[in-house]
Structure formats: C-alpha cells, structure tokens
N, C-alpha and C positions, 0 to 999 in steps of 0.2 A: 646648646643649652637645653636640657630637658624641660618639657612642659606637660601640664595635665589637661586631659580632655575627658568629659563625662562619657561613661559607657553604661548604658542602661542594661542592667542584668537582673531585672525584676524576677524573671523566671527561676533563677538560682538562689538569689540572696534576699529578695524582697526589697531591694533598694538600689541606689546608684553606687557604683564603685568608680574608680578612676584608673586610667591607663597612663603610665609614664612612657612617653614616646622618646626614643633615642634613635640614632641613625640605624636604619635597617632592623630595628628590634622594637617589639612592643612588650612591655613588662606589666603584668597585672599587679596593681598595688591595692591591697585590701587590708583593712584593719584585722589584726589577729587577736582573738580573745581566748584566754585559757586560764586555768587555775594551776598553781604550782607551789612548791615549797621553797621557803627562803633557806638557802644553803650556806654553810660556813666555808669561807675561802681557805681555811686551815693554813694561814700564813703567820700565825702568832699575833695577829692584830684582830680587832673587832670588825673584820671585813666580811661582807656577805654578797651573794649574787643570786640570780634566778637563772635556771636553765631554760633555753629557748627550744620549744618542742616542735619547731617547723623548719623547713629548709629556707634559711635566710636569703641565700642568693637567688633562688627561684621566686620568692615572694617579693623581695625588695630590689633585686637586680644588682646587688653590691655585696662585697665580702665584709664590709665594715660600714653598714648604713647608719646614718644619724636617725634616731627615732625619738618619738614622743610617747611616753608610757603613762597610762593612767592606772594607779594602784587602788584597788578596793573602791573604785568610783569616786575617790576624793583627793588624791594627791597626784599631781602631774610632775613627771620627771623627764628631762631631756638628756639623752646619752647616746652611746654607740653600742651596737651589738658587736661583740668581739669573741675570738676563740681563745686567746691567751694560753697557747700551748696545750689546749684540750681538744678532744675530738668533737666537742659540741660548742654551740654559740651560747653566750651568756650576756646578761645585763647586770652590771654592778648595782648594788642597792646600798647607797650610802647610809651611814648611821643616823644622820639627821632625818632622812626620809623614813627610815624604820621607826624612829621615835615619834614622828608626826602621825604615823599610822598606828602606833601602839603595838608594833609587831617585833618579834625577835626571830633569831635563827631557829629554824624548825617549824615555824608557823606557816600556815597556808595563806596564800594571797591571790586575789583575783586581778588579772592583768589584761589590759587592752593596749596593744602596740600598733603604732602607725608610723609611716615614714615622716620624718620631720623635714619639711622643706622651707620653714621660716628661717630668716637670717638669725644667727646667734650673735647677740650683742650684749656685752656686759655693762651694767649700769655702775659707773664708777662714782663713789661718793664724792661730794664737792670738796671735802677736806683733802682727799687723796688727789683728786683732779688738779687742785690748786698747786700742790707740791710737784706733781708731774710736769705741769706747765712751766714751772721755774727752770727746769732742766730739759731742753728740747731733745737732747740725745737719749735721755732716759724715757721720755714720752714716746719717742720713735721706737725704741726697743720694746716697750710695753705694748704699743699698738701692733707690733709685728708678731707678738705671742699668740698662740692658739686661744680659742675661747676658754678652754679648760684651764690653761695656765693663768690667764687674766682673772678668771673667776676665783682661782685659788688665792691670788694676791688680794683681791677685793674682799673675799670672805674673811681672810685673816685679819684685815683691818676692821671690817664691819662687825665682826663678832665680839670685839672688845667692848666691855660694858662701861668702864671708866675712861674719862678723857685722857688721863695720863697714860693708860695702857694703849689707847688708840694712837696717841702721838709716838709712843715708843715703837709700836708696830709699824707705823708709817716710816719712821727712821730706818727700821730694819728692812722694810720693803724697798726703800730707795737705795740702800746699800746693796741689796741683792740684785737689783736691776742694774746698778752701776757695774756690778761684777758679772753681768750678763747671765744670771741664773734664770732658767726658764720657769721654774716653779719652786714652791716652798718645800 
C-alpha cells in the first residue's frame, strides 16, 4: 500500500511536496498548475476535455491516475487522466462543470491537478437507498459497481426535479440493475 511522507523541497518550490513510496521506487508527487484551452471531443455530443501538458506517468507514477482538479480556483472535480486512443493524456470536462464555471469549448481555463488519494464514495439518496435495501441482490450488484457507474445512477435519480419523475427514474434504475447494466 503506498503512503505519503513529507519531503522538504523549499529550495526548489518554496514549500513541501510529498513523495509516494512504493516498493523499490520513489515517485515525486507534486501539484501541477497550468492554463489550457477547453477542447471539443468532436464525437457528435457536447463533450469536452483538457489536454494534459506534462508526463503523467513520471509525475503521478501511473498510466491512469485518479486526480483531483481545481478549475479557475473555484470548482473541484475528481476524475481520471486517460489517453483514450490519443497520443496525449486528457481530463474529461463534464457539461455541468463547464456550466458551473461559465465556460464553453474554446475558452481558456486555469487548472491545478493533484493525485487523488481520498476514497471515492457515492452519497446515495435515502429514497434510492431504501429501494436498494429491499432487494439485496440489486444492492450487492450496485455496491460492486465502480464509483463512476454508481455516480451515474445516483445523478440520474437526484437530478429529477419532480417527485413523480424521481420515482419513475428509480424504477428504471432498479430494472437496469436487475438486468446487471453497469451504467446508464
């Protein structure tokens, strides 16, 4: 299990950074700050991403690191740095995050990225939790899903404004889970 130890690097950065210790290997983990353009994924959807301008593997010690990003100093986003069949690493920038920032494809954004070592836990709304608890097999399948897939289901239910829409979506979610679908 990796763990962090402080490494005083005042001479180079003016502060403390952390080292991620692994077997026979020390990887320097340091926040990365940069400015970049929000790019269009060009997939026919309103999908966007930012290009990562540093060597992800040497900075974070992984080819698909979980990261915490801070956009324009005000919106925190947790995600993965991925390549997705491209020669560069990227971080997807969801539509809701762009809306919260008031940014669109083509706009410039300030980014701070750090390794995300906190556990990823989805807060399941009581109304959905109650329904899941009625069917242990569905609850077990839901619990086995990745953070991202659990979050998709929870957001699908939580984003409904009317109670009748929320109940309809819960019914749909329960059926999808019975059918062992990993995501929406």
